[in-house]
Backbone as CSV, one residue per row, in Angstrom:
resi,resn,N_x,N_y,N_z,CA_x,CA_y,CA_z,C_x,C_y,C_z
1,MET,87.996,72.146,102.053,87.984,73.308,101.874,87.917,74.019,102.632
2,LYS,89.031,75.643,102.958,88.540,76.241,104.290,88.398,77.386,103.336
3,GLY,87.733,78.685,103.963,87.299,79.794,104.350,88.404,81.082,105.376
4,VAL,88.586,82.067,104.293,89.426,82.844,105.072,88.407,84.832,104.734
5,VAL,88.152,85.306,105.882,87.441,86.997,105.683,88.783,87.474,105.766
6,LEU,89.195,88.323,105.431,90.068,89.014,105.666,89.334,90.886,105.638
7,ALA,89.532,90.851,107.202,88.434,92.123,107.985,89.273,92.863,108.509
8,GLY,90.310,93.627,108.179,90.911,94.651,108.814,91.562,95.661,108.190
9,GLY,92.674,96.250,108.471,92.926,97.586,107.949,92.104,98.548,108.813
10,LEU,92.615,99.729,108.040,91.693,101.134,109.204,91.046,101.625,107.999
11,GLY,90.366,101.523,107.061,88.950,101.972,106.741,89.120,103.035,106.565
12,SER,90.548,103.914,106.066,90.632,105.537,105.497,89.048,106.051,105.198
13,ARG,88.766,105.179,104.505,88.424,106.099,103.243,87.043,106.848,103.988
14,LEU,86.837,105.911,105.108,85.105,106.062,105.395,85.120,106.841,106.742
15,TYR,86.067,106.798,106.666,86.542,108.109,107.987,85.563,109.148,107.892
16,PRO,84.601,109.913,108.834,84.732,109.472,110.473,84.790,108.236,110.952
17,LEU,83.574,107.509,110.248,82.919,106.579,110.418,83.671,105.496,111.419
18,THR,84.832,105.294,110.527,85.393,104.691,111.280,86.284,104.664,112.355
19,LYS,86.244,105.766,112.814,87.263,106.176,113.756,87.101,105.191,115.458
20,VAL,85.460,105.242,115.315,85.439,104.078,117.004,85.214,103.513,116.537
21,THR,85.084,102.774,115.432,84.679,101.016,115.017,85.308,100.662,113.815
22,ASN,85.562,99.484,113.359,85.984,98.177,112.525,85.362,98.478,111.503
23,LYS,85.982,99.012,109.557,84.476,99.451,109.088,83.624,97.698,108.717
24,HIS,84.305,96.680,108.751,83.586,95.905,109.250,82.463,95.471,109.864
25,LEU,82.595,96.442,110.404,81.286,96.472,111.410,80.313,97.498,111.532
26,LEU,80.792,98.101,110.012,79.636,98.948,109.351,78.140,98.597,109.125
27,PRO,76.993,99.189,109.410,75.613,98.182,108.616,75.483,98.420,107.404
28,VAL,75.424,97.769,106.974,74.970,97.148,105.776,73.428,96.777,105.365
29,TYR,72.770,97.993,105.121,71.166,98.339,105.778,70.923,97.592,106.707
30,ASN,70.311,96.493,106.816,69.674,95.684,107.999,71.073,94.655,109.074
31,GLU,71.882,94.518,108.359,73.098,93.784,109.456,74.357,94.180,109.139
32,PRO,75.216,93.909,110.042,76.913,94.150,109.560,77.280,93.607,108.598
33,MET,78.137,94.730,108.579,79.060,94.129,107.107,79.061,92.660,107.062
34,ILE,79.923,92.383,108.159,80.634,91.145,108.363,80.202,89.909,108.215
35,TYR,78.718,90.132,108.292,78.024,88.745,107.878,76.945,88.954,106.753
36,TYR,78.539,89.724,105.786,77.470,89.038,104.624,78.824,88.315,103.702
37,PRO,80.155,88.759,103.551,81.138,87.367,103.438,81.368,86.496,104.165
38,ILE,80.900,86.166,105.109,80.526,84.743,105.676,79.522,84.257,105.369
39,ARG,78.663,84.993,105.336,77.066,83.524,104.489,77.643,83.659,103.012
40,ILE,79.220,84.695,102.216,79.102,83.703,101.454,80.139,82.174,100.987
41,LEU,80.886,82.173,102.813,81.709,81.098,102.487,80.675,80.359,103.160
42,VAL,80.065,80.305,103.911,78.400,79.337,104.042,77.685,79.057,102.926
43,ASN,77.161,79.934,102.652,76.605,79.510,100.890,77.004,78.621,100.093
44,ALA,78.653,78.806,99.917,79.399,77.366,99.461,79.578,76.020,99.861
45,GLY,78.930,76.007,100.701,79.506,74.836,101.643,80.672,74.780,102.395
46,ILE,81.325,76.167,102.556,82.774,75.935,103.466,81.525,76.076,105.293
47,ASN,82.715,75.833,105.973,82.025,75.827,107.093,83.523,75.861,108.301
48,GLU,84.598,75.976,107.443,85.992,75.907,108.510,86.534,77.907,108.152
49,ILE,86.128,78.796,108.738,86.412,80.131,108.707,86.658,80.536,109.627
50,LEU,87.560,81.685,108.804,88.601,82.005,110.046,88.513,84.091,109.619
51,ILE,88.444,84.466,110.910,88.534,85.992,110.232,89.973,86.313,110.445
52,VAL,90.155,87.386,110.036,91.514,87.893,109.810,91.163,89.219,110.649
53,THR,91.406,90.344,111.757,90.855,91.437,112.040,92.491,92.034,112.550
54,GLY,92.098,93.308,112.936,93.120,94.182,113.511,92.266,95.449,114.546
55,GLY,93.149,96.371,114.541,93.120,97.371,115.348,92.680,97.340,116.727
56,ASN,91.822,98.494,117.347,91.584,98.818,118.411,90.174,97.694,118.459
57,ASN,89.254,97.562,117.420,88.357,96.649,117.848,88.009,95.251,117.742
58,ALA,89.032,94.760,117.132,88.848,93.150,117.285,88.392,92.643,118.231
59,GLY,87.927,93.052,119.213,87.086,92.148,120.181,85.670,92.395,120.346
60,ASP,85.229,93.203,119.403,83.739,93.395,118.965,83.083,92.555,117.942
61,PHE,84.328,92.178,117.681,84.275,90.660,116.156,83.421,89.477,117.146
62,LEU,84.513,89.185,118.241,84.087,88.149,119.220,82.992,88.717,119.702
63,ARG,82.212,89.778,120.260,81.248,89.568,120.886,80.041,89.754,119.273
64,LEU,80.369,90.243,118.670,79.218,90.111,117.496,79.156,88.287,117.290
65,LEU,79.847,88.379,116.399,79.830,86.969,116.189,79.680,85.512,116.850
66,GLU,80.339,85.839,118.391,80.711,84.468,118.631,81.311,83.607,118.237
67,ASN,80.531,82.396,118.540,81.352,81.287,117.266,80.481,80.569,116.343
68,GLY,79.782,82.118,115.612,78.978,81.421,114.501,77.904,80.867,114.115
69,LYS,77.064,80.929,115.836,75.870,80.433,115.832,74.982,80.993,114.887
70,ASP,74.744,82.200,114.136,74.150,82.965,113.358,73.735,82.521,112.085
71,PHE,75.026,81.759,111.837,74.901,80.983,110.561,74.608,79.815,110.460
72,GLY,74.957,78.749,111.657,75.021,77.851,111.423,76.493,76.560,111.769
73,LEU,77.115,78.029,112.211,78.814,76.974,112.207,78.936,76.824,113.931
74,LYS,79.920,76.101,114.193,79.775,75.323,115.517,81.356,76.243,116.165
75,HIS,81.821,76.870,114.785,83.012,77.425,115.516,83.378,78.707,114.459
76,ILE,84.228,79.132,115.202,84.723,80.842,114.128,86.270,80.561,114.846
77,ASN,86.526,80.765,113.741,88.472,81.396,114.386,88.681,82.390,113.810
78,TYR,89.945,82.875,115.119,90.437,84.953,114.607,91.950,84.111,114.576
79,THR,92.094,85.838,113.823,93.800,85.631,113.575,94.226,87.772,114.273
80,TYR,94.935,87.993,114.317,94.737,89.104,113.935,96.203,90.009,114.069
81,GLN,95.625,90.737,113.071,96.575,91.038,112.509,97.794,92.668,112.610
82,GLN,98.765,92.956,113.255,99.222,93.989,113.705,99.689,95.164,112.730
83,GLY,99.258,96.456,112.253,99.563,97.133,111.810,98.831,96.401,110.343
84,GLU,99.101,97.356,109.011,98.802,97.157,107.665,99.921,96.365,106.816
85,GLY,99.687,96.054,105.862,100.528,95.937,104.886,100.404,95.002,103.136
86,GLY,98.463,95.616,103.258,98.334,95.082,102.396,97.383,93.779,102.576
87,ILE,96.770,93.625,101.284,95.944,91.781,101.358,96.757,90.172,101.506
88,ALA,97.885,90.682,100.916,98.598,89.697,100.872,99.534,89.391,101.667
89,ALA,99.813,90.369,102.845,100.048,90.500,104.090,98.882,89.537,105.213
90,ALA,97.949,90.495,105.146,96.965,89.742,106.229,96.481,88.293,105.682
91,LEU,96.375,87.890,103.956,96.154,86.522,104.167,97.517,85.097,104.670
92,SER,98.552,85.814,104.300,99.752,85.162,105.080,99.609,85.066,106.659
93,LEU,98.837,85.391,107.437,98.273,84.648,109.047,97.702,83.440,108.313
94,ALA,97.088,83.643,108.017,96.359,82.434,107.725,96.447,81.013,107.479
95,GLU,97.531,80.566,107.369,98.454,79.771,106.431,98.427,78.478,107.168
96,HIS,98.830,78.856,108.945,98.597,77.372,110.054,97.074,77.266,110.067
97,PHE,96.548,78.061,109.868,94.717,77.483,109.840,94.468,76.545,107.980
98,ALA,95.339,77.796,107.070,95.082,77.026,105.244,95.279,75.275,106.257
99,ASP,96.215,74.941,106.722,97.217,73.386,106.616,97.074,73.257,105.274
100,GLN,97.597,73.004,104.499,97.931,72.697,102.983,96.151,72.622,102.174
101,ASP,95.655,73.082,102.908,94.094,72.783,102.205,94.002,74.056,101.482
102,LYS,93.360,73.881,100.011,92.717,74.498,99.597,92.506,75.886,100.035
103,ILE,92.053,77.406,99.756,91.130,77.729,100.186,90.568,78.972,99.420
104,VAL,89.612,79.640,100.119,88.961,80.556,99.440,88.582,81.718,100.244
105,VAL,89.161,82.867,99.802,89.448,83.803,100.786,88.233,85.066,100.209
106,VAL,87.418,85.825,101.107,87.270,86.853,100.213,87.438,88.688,101.123
107,LEU,87.690,89.446,101.293,87.674,90.856,101.323,86.381,91.077,101.792
108,GLY,86.542,91.385,103.478,85.100,91.434,104.698,84.241,92.348,104.043
109,ASP,85.020,93.861,102.662,83.535,94.318,102.603,82.665,94.195,101.094
110,ASN,83.702,92.582,100.714,82.237,92.209,99.616,81.260,92.090,99.751
111,ILE,80.164,92.490,98.866,78.445,91.949,99.131,78.124,91.341,97.688
112,ILE,77.818,90.269,97.796,76.776,89.845,95.924,75.647,89.783,96.542
113,GLU,74.788,89.496,95.497,73.533,89.739,95.295,73.243,88.098,94.898
114,ASN,74.094,87.021,94.895,73.751,85.345,94.411,74.949,84.885,95.230
115,ASN,75.312,84.120,94.528,75.789,83.549,95.410,77.068,83.010,94.589
116,ILE,78.745,82.092,95.157,79.275,81.590,94.480,79.948,80.132,94.191
117,LYS,78.676,79.463,94.882,78.941,77.896,94.974,79.576,77.247,93.216
118,ALA,79.161,77.577,92.747,78.818,76.746,91.057,80.779,76.773,91.118
119,ALA,81.188,78.287,91.114,82.550,78.682,90.957,83.756,77.503,91.893
120,VAL,82.859,77.915,94.001,84.017,76.715,94.546,83.625,75.276,93.866
121,ASP,82.478,74.991,93.481,82.886,73.502,93.103,83.308,73.068,92.028
122,LYS,83.810,74.543,91.298,84.839,73.875,89.916,86.037,73.950,90.764
123,PHE,86.068,75.037,91.792,87.741,74.999,92.160,87.978,73.887,93.125
124,ARG,87.084,73.217,93.891,87.241,71.582,94.376,87.497,70.751,93.460
125,ALA,87.103,70.601,92.445,87.444,69.784,91.079,88.477,70.443,90.145
126,GLN,89.183,71.469,90.451,90.471,71.826,90.120,91.646,70.857,90.656
127,LYS,92.366,70.549,90.245,93.565,69.844,90.507,94.512,70.743,91.502
128,GLU,95.146,71.962,90.684,95.590,72.788,91.280,95.859,74.004,90.849
129,GLY,96.382,75.017,91.589,96.206,76.642,91.161,95.338,77.010,91.879
130,ALA,94.885,78.726,91.362,94.045,79.173,91.443,92.936,79.384,90.839
131,ARG,91.824,80.532,91.187,90.336,81.009,90.801,90.080,81.874,90.995
132,ILE,89.690,82.930,90.218,89.613,84.408,90.490,88.063,84.906,90.005
133,LEU,86.821,85.690,90.788,85.978,85.650,90.213,86.235,86.971,89.191
134,LEU,85.156,87.477,88.044,85.410,88.441,87.491,84.211,89.784,87.420
135,LYS,83.998,90.824,87.552,82.135,91.495,86.681,82.920,92.496,86.173
136,GLU,82.357,92.995,85.474,81.743,93.540,84.247,81.262,95.467,85.267
137,VAL,82.395,96.071,84.892,82.345,97.530,85.518,82.331,98.569,85.270
138,THR,81.592,99.610,85.780,81.483,101.335,84.548,83.036,101.963,85.082
139,ASP,83.746,101.411,86.236,84.887,102.691,86.675,86.270,101.286,86.978
140,PRO,86.510,100.655,86.105,87.488,99.386,86.073,88.983,99.838,87.030
141,GLN,89.443,100.864,86.942,90.643,101.843,87.133,90.602,101.731,88.733
142,ARG,89.716,101.284,89.263,89.792,101.664,90.819,90.360,100.190,91.351
143,PHE,90.401,99.159,90.500,90.878,97.628,90.972,91.812,96.994,89.984
144,GLY,91.930,95.885,90.085,92.550,94.888,89.851,91.830,94.630,88.235
145,VAL,92.515,95.057,87.333,91.690,94.106,85.946,92.797,93.846,85.259
146,PRO,91.358,92.326,84.288,92.267,91.181,83.458,92.756,91.805,82.307
147,VAL,94.003,91.272,81.922,94.208,91.992,80.437,94.574,90.305,79.825
148,PHE,93.216,90.395,78.218,93.233,89.363,78.415,93.290,88.749,76.643
149,GLU,94.045,87.678,76.667,94.264,86.598,74.835,93.403,86.111,74.614
150,GLY,92.394,86.548,73.988,91.022,84.864,73.662,90.213,85.323,75.451
151,LYS,89.835,84.250,75.501,89.808,83.931,76.844,90.292,83.741,78.198
152,LYS,91.693,83.914,77.847,92.947,83.918,78.587,93.626,84.783,79.233
153,ILE,93.736,84.735,80.614,94.113,86.202,81.462,95.507,86.148,81.260
154,ILE,96.382,86.818,80.707,97.910,86.673,80.798,98.223,88.325,82.129
155,ARG,97.538,89.019,82.455,98.364,89.311,83.452,96.623,90.278,84.016
156,ILE,97.174,90.558,85.327,96.334,91.473,86.120,96.955,93.210,86.150
157,ASP,96.646,93.971,85.658,96.624,95.035,86.173,96.545,95.714,87.393
158,GLU,96.774,96.625,88.006,96.776,96.719,89.361,96.123,98.253,89.206
159,LYS,94.629,98.701,89.289,94.193,99.635,89.121,95.346,100.726,88.141
160,PRO,95.048,100.503,87.035,95.294,100.986,85.753,94.864,102.604,85.243
161,LYS,95.756,103.844,84.484,95.337,104.881,84.369,94.134,104.482,83.337
162,GLN,94.849,103.473,81.967,94.286,103.295,81.284,93.668,101.479,81.056
163,PRO,92.565,101.015,81.709,91.765,99.760,82.051,91.929,98.517,80.286
164,ALA,92.978,97.835,80.599,92.944,96.853,78.954,91.206,96.367,78.626
165,SER,90.512,96.019,79.790,88.956,95.650,79.656,88.628,96.524,81.241
166,ASN,86.958,96.530,80.599,85.959,96.601,81.161,85.928,95.180,82.492
167,TYR,86.283,94.388,83.226,85.745,93.944,84.005,87.560,94.148,84.932
168,ALA,86.693,93.783,86.812,87.252,93.665,87.667,87.476,92.826,88.567
169,VAL,89.086,92.544,88.596,89.166,91.387,89.997,88.573,91.691,91.371
170,ILE,87.155,90.812,91.565,87.015,91.045,92.958,87.202,90.892,93.996
171,GLY,86.932,90.839,95.223,88.046,90.431,96.530,87.683,89.150,97.025
172,ILE,87.526,87.781,95.827,86.902,86.944,96.287,87.914,85.953,95.185
173,TYR,89.065,85.398,96.192,89.720,84.616,95.500,89.953,83.032,96.095
174,MET,90.545,82.262,94.877,90.474,80.506,95.575,92.356,80.112,95.261
175,TYR,92.407,79.987,96.032,93.997,79.137,96.555,94.580,78.047,96.773
176,ASP,94.990,77.623,95.762,95.473,76.302,96.234,97.004,76.136,97.482
177,GLN,97.011,75.114,97.725,98.789,75.927,99.283,99.959,76.618,99.099
178,ARG,99.916,76.567,97.357,101.303,77.378,97.144,101.210,78.708,97.438
179,VAL,99.973,79.671,97.893,99.330,80.781,98.053,101.175,81.609,98.669
180,PHE,100.926,80.747,100.261,101.999,81.390,101.043,103.456,81.201,100.510
181,GLU,103.512,80.144,99.563,105.044,80.255,99.189,105.720,81.232,98.533
182,PHE,104.121,81.914,97.757,104.595,83.160,96.433,104.118,84.154,97.771
183,ILE,103.132,84.537,98.575,103.983,85.549,99.638,104.796,85.702,100.111
184,LYS,105.627,84.408,100.242,106.684,85.043,101.047,107.572,85.638,99.991
185,SER,107.223,85.347,99.053,108.642,85.821,97.778,108.310,86.830,96.992
186,LEU,107.303,88.071,98.084,106.770,89.171,97.138,107.702,90.381,98.041
187,LYS,106.976,91.520,97.194,108.632,92.397,97.731,106.922,93.869,97.635
188,PRO,107.284,94.823,98.713,106.344,95.766,99.215,105.895,96.565,97.665
189,SER,104.945,96.678,97.101,104.727,98.201,95.810,105.363,98.918,96.125
190,GLN,105.265,100.074,94.980,105.054,101.227,95.705,104.392,101.765,96.560
191,ARG,103.234,101.169,97.091,102.878,101.643,97.515,102.902,101.393,99.456
192,GLY,103.567,100.330,99.768,104.338,99.490,100.895,103.723,98.660,100.903
193,GLU,102.708,98.169,100.171,102.374,97.046,100.623,102.679,95.674,99.748
194,LEU,102.276,94.836,100.222,102.079,93.030,99.405,100.895,92.709,98.346
195,GLU,100.991,93.090,97.170,99.832,93.310,96.567,99.046,91.561,96.232
196,ILE,98.085,91.783,96.608,97.184,90.370,96.128,97.654,90.527,94.600
197,THR,97.298,91.559,94.007,97.454,91.110,92.411,99.009,90.576,91.673
198,ASP,100.179,90.795,92.533,100.917,89.902,92.630,101.136,88.766,92.700
199,VAL,100.725,88.257,93.701,100.253,87.167,93.959,99.699,86.258,93.070
200,ASN,98.246,86.758,92.069,97.821,86.107,91.516,98.443,86.323,90.076
201,ASN,98.759,87.289,89.369,100.195,87.589,88.653,100.591,85.841,88.752
202,PHE,101.027,85.568,89.594,102.307,84.181,89.929,101.490,83.297,89.710
203,TYR,100.246,82.670,89.392,100.055,82.216,88.914,99.335,81.731,87.564
204,ILE,98.848,83.299,87.225,98.794,83.364,86.230,99.659,83.150,85.433
205,ASN,101.404,83.584,85.448,102.446,82.839,85.014,102.855,81.748,84.466
206,GLU,102.355,81.207,86.071,102.653,79.533,85.965,100.990,78.852,85.050
207,GLY,101.062,79.404,84.432,99.639,78.958,83.603,98.537,78.240,84.276
208,LYS,98.384,78.890,85.675,97.242,77.750,86.287,96.375,78.839,87.649
209,MET,95.972,79.720,86.367,94.800,80.945,86.974,93.389,80.696,86.071
210,GLU,92.305,80.005,86.428,91.343,79.921,86.146,90.340,81.300,86.247
211,TRP,88.720,81.551,85.431,88.427,82.420,86.199,86.844,82.396,86.151
212,ASP,85.749,83.028,86.723,84.326,82.411,86.319,84.037,84.229,86.700
213,LEU,83.019,84.598,86.144,81.915,85.400,86.185,81.454,85.620,86.836
214,LEU,81.144,86.515,87.981,80.167,86.484,88.647,78.972,87.091,87.957
215,GLU,77.671,86.506,88.901,76.136,87.288,88.047,75.476,87.894,88.983
216,GLY,74.525,88.268,88.964,73.872,89.448,89.907,75.370,90.450,90.263
217,TRP,74.646,91.656,90.863,75.395,92.984,91.732,76.360,92.170,92.387
218,TRP,77.384,93.224,92.361,78.005,93.079,93.720,78.662,94.362,93.571
219,SER,79.097,94.838,94.805,79.155,95.528,96.114,80.628,95.801,96.619
220,ASP,81.643,96.412,96.584,82.941,96.152,97.759,82.807,96.692,98.684
221,ALA,81.732,98.309,98.808,81.127,98.421,99.855,82.649,99.470,100.551
222,GLY,83.426,99.831,100.128,84.578,100.477,101.064,84.731,102.286,100.664
223,THR,83.753,102.871,99.829,83.424,103.924,100.015,82.285,104.342,100.491
224,PHE,82.557,105.809,100.530,80.550,106.439,101.175,79.798,106.177,99.910
225,GLU,80.353,105.863,98.632,79.290,105.569,97.462,78.894,104.450,97.508
226,SER,79.573,103.221,97.256,79.648,101.845,96.900,78.705,101.498,98.361
227,LEU,79.190,102.084,100.163,78.088,101.100,101.230,77.184,101.934,101.272
228,TYR,76.818,102.770,100.246,75.059,104.233,100.435,74.250,102.530,99.426
229,SER,75.369,102.328,97.902,74.638,101.465,97.182,74.545,100.085,96.942
230,ALA,75.313,99.663,98.185,74.915,98.576,98.414,74.027,98.070,99.535
231,GLY,74.047,99.592,100.467,72.579,99.128,101.121,71.198,98.993,100.290
232,GLN,71.132,100.529,99.825,70.072,100.062,98.505,69.880,99.343,97.972
233,MET,70.841,98.237,97.166,70.817,97.071,96.471,70.231,96.406,97.842
234,VAL,70.624,95.874,98.787,70.406,94.693,99.704,68.480,94.753,100.271
235,ALA,68.451,95.908,100.294,66.817,96.693,100.703,66.612,96.108,99.498
236,LYS,66.589,96.035,98.489,66.075,96.106,97.116,65.467,94.883,97.060
237,THR,66.900,94.088,96.463,66.938,92.710,95.976,67.197,91.503,97.612
238,GLY,68.351,92.124,97.894,68.277,90.396,99.097,69.738,90.525,98.521
239,ALA,70.402,89.643,99.585,71.629,89.807,98.885,72.100,87.834,99.488
240,ASN,73.493,87.723,99.232,73.678,85.874,99.027,72.906,85.058,98.925
241,LYS,72.019,85.467,98.088,70.938,84.257,97.652,71.432,82.712,97.918
242,LEU,70.623,81.846,98.488,71.039,80.731,98.405,71.350,80.089,97.165
């Protein structure tokens, strides 16, 4: 199984902090933001990792991360995204790296208190399909929101004005090799992007989506408020515990 960290985008919600650097290089308490998603994968037993980045600061990732020795890795792979186009468009760049293997995808601004090893182990044992992680939140309208029928997810609504539940699909996704086939069939949303929610709904429609609840706190660190909150939580309790 391989890991992919998506660390591109313009980080416009954090402007002017992102005027001269990539959002994922900003500090969260005492470490660069990008350290946290890499550690999520390493703590789950994944040591083949691809960083997808872009913009004018891609070289800074190489200088900071090198080959991953700070995480006990022998090598980190990198690829460059030209422009934007949504999470699914960024993920499509990982097809060659995945090489028909299962992948665990972490958005570069996701920070968690504990680890996802139990969920990843379940996905390793899962014959096919996908797996997502959910977290109960106070502002589900900011995220993809699962719609349940009993304990089964029947669809995911992207940033709904009237959420069907109080759960958010957090930015950690697990997919089999068919994910790239699904991405190629996507059409841009009203935002002009290829939406990861549409990918997840492909798997749901095929009856091949599983889910787990994330324990401990979680932040997407994508706004001033959540970046500040994430730094406070890391300072108080730590993050990405083994």
